[in-house]
N, CA, C and O of each residue as an XYZ file, in Angstrom:
436
protein
N      64.180     83.569     83.737
C      65.014     83.920     84.805
C      64.165     83.814     86.181
O      62.934     83.822     86.193
N      64.892     83.723     87.220
C      64.218     83.587     88.435
C      64.035     84.921     89.194
O      64.758     85.878     88.920
N      63.063     84.998     90.159
C      62.772     86.264     90.824
C      63.369     86.296     92.200
O      63.585     85.246     92.805
N      63.600     87.291     92.632
C      64.263     87.480     93.923
C      63.135     87.284     95.039
O      61.999     87.751     94.947
N      63.625     86.512     96.123
C      62.643     86.093     97.068
C      62.205     87.413     97.930
O      61.060     87.546     98.363
N      63.153     88.289     98.113
C      62.925     89.488     98.812
C      61.987     90.480     98.348
O      61.016     90.887     98.985
N      62.397     90.897     97.019
C      61.733     92.028     96.393
C      60.849     91.699     95.170
O      59.956     92.466     94.811
N      61.114     90.576     94.562
C      60.392     89.948     93.403
C      61.048     90.568     91.999
O      60.569     90.309     90.895
N      62.014     91.278     92.163
C      62.840     91.624     90.974
C      63.485     90.469     90.279
O      63.852     89.458     90.877
N      63.607     90.657     89.005
C      64.318     89.442     88.169
C      65.804     89.435     88.698
O      66.391     90.490     88.940
N      66.315     88.347     88.846
C      67.717     88.004     88.993
C      68.524     88.172     87.875
O      68.068     87.850     86.778
N      69.757     88.667     87.983
C      70.635     88.768     86.848
C      71.825     87.696     86.981
O      72.275     87.393     88.086
N      72.271     87.183     85.870
C      73.222     86.253     85.928
C      74.648     86.938     85.690
O      74.916     87.370     84.569
N      75.513     87.031     86.681
C      76.917     87.436     86.329
C      78.006     86.559     87.240
O      78.431     86.928     88.335
N      78.313     85.511     86.665
C      78.959     84.321     87.382
C      77.998     83.477     88.177
O      77.895     82.254     88.083
N      77.238     84.348     89.052
C      76.183     83.688     89.778
C      74.895     84.456     89.852
O      75.008     85.677     89.750
N      73.716     83.970     90.008
C      72.587     84.745     90.008
C      72.446     85.699     91.239
O      72.732     85.316     92.373
N      72.023     86.874     90.983
C      71.990     87.822     92.048
C      70.873     88.890     91.677
O      70.583     89.140     90.507
N      70.253     89.516     92.804
C      69.234     90.583     92.671
C      70.064     91.832     92.605
O      70.877     92.128     93.480
N      69.823     92.565     91.515
C      70.681     93.960     91.464
C      69.955     94.912     92.447
O      70.577     95.907     92.820
N      68.742     94.709     92.883
C      68.208     95.509     93.911
C      68.464     95.358     95.342
O      68.591     96.278     96.151
N      68.536     93.924     95.604
C      68.808     93.546     97.088
C      70.186     93.205     97.428
O      70.637     93.538     98.524
N      70.968     92.498     96.484
C      72.305     92.024     96.786
C      73.311     93.013     96.566
O      73.793     93.176     95.445
N      73.705     93.766     97.681
C      74.632     94.817     97.709
C      75.988     94.261     97.269
O      76.395     93.221     97.788
N      76.705     94.898     96.342
C      78.040     94.493     95.989
C      79.068     94.469     97.129
O      79.164     95.508     97.781
N      79.775     93.528     97.430
C      80.810     93.536     98.484
C      82.217     93.561     97.615
O      82.388     92.939     96.566
N      83.174     94.398     98.259
C      84.447     94.400     97.701
C      85.187     93.123     97.658
O      85.168     92.387     98.645
N      85.853     92.798     96.565
C      86.726     91.581     96.608
C      88.028     92.069     97.030
O      88.816     92.607     96.252
N      88.258     91.871     98.316
C      89.474     92.443     98.822
C      90.453     91.246     99.330
O      90.010     90.149     99.667
N      91.783     91.570     99.346
C      92.609     90.643     99.901
C      92.762     90.999    101.358
O      92.757     92.166    101.749
N      92.909     89.868    102.212
C      93.153     90.090    103.707
C      94.476     90.819    103.834
O      95.518     90.401    103.329
N      94.374     91.896    104.517
C      95.632     92.760    104.793
C      95.767     92.847    106.263
O      94.875     93.318    106.969
N      96.864     92.397    106.712
C      97.262     92.434    108.313
C      97.956     93.924    108.658
O      98.676     94.508    107.849
N      97.683     94.354    109.762
C      98.443     95.436    110.265
C      99.777     94.929    110.753
O      99.833     94.176    111.726
N     100.934     95.354    110.050
C     102.240     94.692    110.459
C     102.485     94.968    111.878
O     102.780     94.046    112.637
N     102.370     96.300    112.325
C     102.686     96.647    113.689
C     101.899     95.818    114.700
O     102.496     95.303    115.645
N     100.657     95.676    114.551
C      99.864     94.943    115.556
C     100.330     93.466    115.521
O     100.445     92.848    116.579
N     100.597     92.894    114.341
C     101.158     91.545    114.278
C     102.551     91.466    115.054
O     102.764     90.485    115.767
N     103.446     92.419    114.938
C     104.602     92.378    115.621
C     104.488     92.462    117.110
O     105.286     91.855    117.825
N     103.461     93.241    117.633
C     103.218     93.457    118.920
C     102.769     92.042    119.486
O     103.222     91.606    120.545
N     101.827     91.343    118.693
C     101.217     90.171    119.151
C     102.229     89.013    119.264
O     102.198     88.187    120.176
N     103.102     89.021    118.288
C     104.202     87.950    118.311
C     105.203     88.102    119.574
O     105.650     87.192    120.273
N     105.461     89.637    119.693
C     106.361     89.698    120.815
C     105.642     89.323    122.183
O     106.314     88.765    123.051
N     104.393     89.588    122.391
C     103.525     89.309    123.418
C     103.507     87.792    123.725
O     103.371     87.328    124.857
N     103.670     87.019    122.507
C     103.394     85.592    122.622
C     104.647     84.747    122.573
O     104.720     83.698    121.933
N     105.714     85.315    123.352
C     106.872     84.409    123.415
C     108.061     84.911    122.728
O     109.102     84.344    123.060
N     108.167     85.870    121.819
C     109.265     86.287    121.199
C     109.538     87.857    121.347
O     109.070     88.727    120.614
N     110.398     88.048    122.453
C     110.476     89.384    122.959
C     111.327     90.267    121.978
O     111.046     91.461    121.879
N     112.358     89.726    121.249
C     113.137     90.483    120.304
C     112.687     90.508    118.846
O     113.396     90.920    117.928
N     111.395     90.011    118.707
C     111.001     89.746    117.334
C     110.885     91.053    116.525
O     111.315     91.018    115.373
N     110.402     92.101    116.946
C     110.112     93.300    116.263
C     111.472     93.809    115.485
O     111.421     94.173    114.310
N     112.505     93.802    116.132
C     113.754     94.324    115.346
C     114.201     93.234    114.339
O     114.687     93.620    113.276
N     114.086     91.987    114.564
C     114.423     90.890    113.600
C     113.591     91.117    112.417
O     114.086     91.157    111.290
N     112.362     91.264    112.638
C     111.351     91.277    111.471
C     111.621     92.566    110.612
O     111.786     92.523    109.393
N     111.649     93.632    111.307
C     111.981     94.901    110.498
C     113.353     94.788    109.756
O     113.403     95.293    108.635
N     114.370     94.237    110.210
C     115.527     94.116    109.589
C     115.394     93.099    108.358
O     115.949     93.298    107.278
N     114.573     91.957    108.655
C     114.302     91.160    107.361
C     113.649     91.830    106.377
O     114.057     91.692    105.224
N     112.526     92.670    106.646
C     111.925     93.416    105.648
C     112.633     94.428    104.963
O     112.557     94.553    103.741
N     113.392     95.234    105.767
C     114.286     96.300    105.164
C     115.403     95.746    104.222
O     115.951     96.451    103.374
N     115.710     94.382    104.441
C     116.607     93.780    103.507
C     115.937     93.658    102.164
O     116.629     93.612    101.147
N     114.662     93.606    102.112
C     113.888     93.227    100.791
C     113.404     94.435    100.142
O     113.274     94.470     98.918
N     113.133     95.418    100.880
C     112.368     96.550    100.371
C     112.640     97.921    101.236
O     113.196     97.902    102.334
N     112.202     99.032    100.632
C     112.277    100.286    101.484
C     111.066    100.285    102.336
O     109.988     99.960    101.840
N     111.154    100.597    103.488
C     109.747    100.644    104.413
C     109.519    101.997    104.552
O     110.397    102.733    105.001
N     108.286    102.461    104.171
C     107.608    103.739    104.409
C     106.317    103.605    105.113
O     105.720    102.530    105.154
N     105.880    104.681    105.663
C     104.666    104.754    106.272
C     103.529    104.701    105.135
O     103.735    105.293    104.076
N     102.401    104.036    105.334
C     101.247    104.025    104.518
C     101.387    103.133    103.376
O     100.634    103.324    102.421
N     102.244    102.179    103.330
C     102.346    101.316    102.180
C     101.997     99.819    102.608
O     102.121     99.400    103.759
N     101.560     99.098    101.562
C     101.087     97.697    101.725
C     102.066     96.850    101.074
O     102.369     97.089     99.905
N     102.645     95.790    101.769
C     103.643     94.881    101.198
C     103.243     93.471    101.240
O     102.408     93.029    102.030
N     103.786     92.875    100.480
C     103.564     91.182    100.373
C     104.693     90.591    100.911
O     105.814     90.859    100.479
N     104.487     89.757    101.876
C     105.622     88.970    102.386
C     105.527     87.585    102.113
O     104.408     87.113    102.318
N     106.482     86.728    101.666
C     106.394     85.447    101.302
C     106.976     84.540    102.396
O     107.988     84.888    103.005
N     106.367     83.413    102.645
C     106.897     82.443    103.594
C     108.112     81.911    103.022
O     108.153     81.510    101.859
N     109.276     81.892    103.939
C     110.488     81.294    103.356
C     110.424     79.742    103.262
O     109.665     79.049    103.940
N     111.318     79.275    102.332
C     111.481     77.855    102.295
C     112.173     77.275    103.661
O     112.920     77.960    104.359
N     111.871     76.112    103.904
C     112.515     75.423    105.123
C     114.003     75.544    105.232
O     114.488     75.884    106.311
N     114.771     75.291    104.185
C     116.050     75.310    104.171
C     116.554     76.770    104.436
O     117.592     76.909    105.085
N     115.898     77.832    103.985
C     116.332     79.114    104.210
C     116.235     79.532    105.726
O     117.056     80.216    106.336
N     115.102     79.001    106.199
C     115.003     79.349    107.737
C     116.137     78.741    108.546
O     116.551     79.427    109.481
N     116.564     77.849    108.382
C     117.688     77.056    109.207
C     118.947     77.890    108.840
O     119.841     77.958    109.683
N     119.082     78.495    107.716
C     120.435     79.241    107.317
C     120.328     80.618    107.707
O     121.412     81.141    107.968
N     119.282     81.365    107.819
C     119.211     82.781    107.867
C     118.300     83.191    108.988
O     117.102     82.925    108.898
N     118.759     83.792    109.995
C     117.783     84.259    111.020
C     116.720     85.321    110.545
O     115.678     85.470    111.183
N     116.983     86.016    109.479
C     115.740     86.984    108.890
C     114.796     86.164    108.438
O     113.643     86.476    108.734
N     114.974     85.119    107.747
C     113.968     84.230    107.394
C     113.199     83.543    108.474
O     112.001     83.265    108.423
N     113.996     83.308    109.423
C     113.454     82.645    110.659
C     112.358     83.623    111.245
O     111.274     83.138    111.572
N     112.575     84.889    111.383
C     111.660     85.978    111.771
C     110.376     85.996    111.055
O     109.302     86.100    111.648
N     110.484     85.897    109.813
C     109.214     85.895    108.826
C     108.562     84.496    109.042
O     107.334     84.422    109.028
N     109.223     83.528    109.217
C     108.597     82.294    109.370
C     107.801     82.298    110.877
O     106.710     81.770    111.091
N     108.521     82.932    111.727
C     107.771     83.004    113.267
C     106.571     83.849    112.952
O     105.491     83.403    113.339
N     106.579     84.855    112.391
C     105.514     85.805    112.057
C     104.166     84.856    111.453
O     103.054     84.836    111.980
N     104.471     84.278    110.523
C     103.495     83.335    109.822
C     103.040     82.451    110.765
O     101.828     82.407    110.976
N     103.846     81.684    111.418
C     103.416     80.692    112.334
C     102.571     81.206    113.521
O     101.474     80.712    113.779
N     103.034     82.061    114.128
C     102.405     82.772    115.415
C     101.057     83.420    115.045
O     100.134     83.328    115.854
N     100.883     84.058    113.898
C      99.724     84.619    113.443
C      98.579     83.621    113.073
O      97.378     83.805    113.268
N      99.217     82.449    112.459
C      98.428     81.538    112.085
C      98.067     81.621    110.544
O      96.966     81.262    110.126
N      99.048     82.108    109.747
C      98.858     82.255    108.394
C      99.430     81.094    107.554
O     100.630     80.831    107.470
N      98.383     80.400    106.917
C      98.725     79.099    106.406
C      99.130     79.208    104.962
O      99.643     78.228    104.423
N      98.923     80.418    104.238
C      99.301     80.573    102.875
C     100.696     80.878    102.752
O     101.402     81.252    103.688
N     101.098     80.695    101.480
C     102.634     80.827    101.222
C     103.104     82.358    101.330
O     104.308     82.599    101.405
N     102.199     83.345    101.339
C     102.320     84.817    101.286
C     101.273     85.459    101.916
O     100.229     84.830    102.086
N     101.375     86.693    102.323
C     100.383     87.557    103.027
C     100.608     88.894    102.822
O     101.748     89.270    102.549
N      99.593     89.758    102.921
C      99.831     91.187    102.650
C      99.735     91.862    103.979
O      98.962     91.439    104.838
N     100.533     92.942    104.177
C     100.762     93.714    105.439
C     100.768     95.013    105.064
O     101.314     95.361    104.017
N     100.110     95.936    105.948
C     100.046     97.263    105.789
C     100.887     97.871    106.870
O     100.787     97.561    108.057
N     101.752     98.789    106.369
C     102.753     99.459    107.453
C     102.172    100.991    107.622
O     102.049    101.838    106.737
N     101.877    101.087    108.914
C     101.270    102.450    109.143
C     101.684    102.774    110.786
O     101.449    102.007    111.720
N     102.302    103.995    110.879
C     102.695    104.402    112.153
C     102.273    105.724    112.356
O     102.514    106.293    113.421
């Protein structure tokens, strides 16, 4: 086994080599956006009635409570053209710059 360059301890292999003394564990977390901050950001960047549209879109899919984390999926292109609630979700993803097909949002007020 190899030794740590910082402290000289033996490195341990767990997927990758690391020093159990120096390499502090970091949590494996999912990126979670604050939904209300995102809504204010989108409104301030050219979508004045966005907040109400997005909340309606989310409430159609689930019950909205304080202190929860929800996953929102980017709609398919055909859905966006047919339904304004899907368009609101698509606007959120595009304005914030979310490139993935889904994202996690915390609802906290």
